C-alpha positions, 0 to 999 in steps of 0.5 A, a space after each residue: 833283732 841283732 844280726 847276730 841273732 835271726 835264724 834260717 830254716 828249711 821247711 819241707 811243706 806237705 800239701 794242705 797246709 798254708 805258707 803263714 802261722 796266721 789266717 783269719 780262717 779257724 778251719 785253715 791248717 797253719 806253719 804253727 801246727 807242725 812239730 816244729 818250736 819257730 821263734 818269735 818273728 819267723 815267717 815264709 819267704 816265696 810262699 807256696 800256695 795250699 795244693 803246692 809242697 816241697 821247699 819252702 824257706 823260713 827266717 826271722 830275718 827280713 832281709 832275705 825277701 829283699 836279697 832274693 825278689 827285688 834285686 837285679 839278679 834272678 835265682 832259678 826256682 825248680 819244680 816237679 810237676 804233675 799235670 793230667 794228659 798227655 803233655 804232646 812234644 808241640 805243647 812242650 815246645 810252646 810252653 818253652 817259648 813261653 806262654 801268656 798268663 793273666 796276672 790281673 783282671 786285664 794285666 798279662 804277664 808272657 811267662 819264659 821258663 828257663 828250662 822246661 822238660 818232660 820226665 819219665 821217673 819223677 821219683 828220680 828227683 822225688 822220691 814221694 811222688 807217688 800218687 793213686 792219680 797217677 793210672 789215670 793220663 798224666 805227664 810229669 814237667 819239671 820246670 825251672 823258673 827266675 821269676 814268681 808270678 802269682 800260681 805261675 806254672 799252674 796258669 802256665 800248663 793251664 794256658 795250653 789245656 793242661 791243669 796242675 794236678 800236683 805241684 812241689 818245689 825242689 829247689 831254690 838255686 842250691 837249696 834243695 830238700 835234700 832228704 827231708 821228709 815232708 813237714 820236716 824242718 831244718 835249721 842252717 848257719 847264715 853262712 850256708 844259707 847265703 851261700 846256697 841260695 846265693 845270695 849277695 848281702 847288700 845291707 849292712 851288718 
């Protein structure tokens, strides 16, 4: 595909949808079930797992994954996270200093966030944060990472005794959900996409 024909999208992914177009499971709800006609060759970048929601990048440009995740420059992602029970100041400090999480059977990673704080009003950050589970003890956290190990945030909060109930990706660098609604897709011009994601093109046109 000629670079001039590449297309760039942002999806406000709802929970319950896989970040892919193809699955071996006939019951899986996929990106193709959304009310949007994606062009051939569209794929997700930096997937969100099925239960997560929020900002998901899609494009027909295969270079984007490498420019975002396989270069020395780190790109910050910010998440709004709801966990079971009240997070104490002591536990918050543990998370801020970094915690050890399991990556593989015998491989561990010291996960240190760029920033993590307790949020008193999640609606300020995400207008769809209302949740029936909020009637039970819980805490909302705002977490920024410059790395993305598999299910990293869920493993981080679980390592200090708090199970994740909701995980919403709010932004990647300056690319945000904006006013999009769950399930809504927005297409961007290449120049805006690269600028907001703070990408430096390292491949020739």
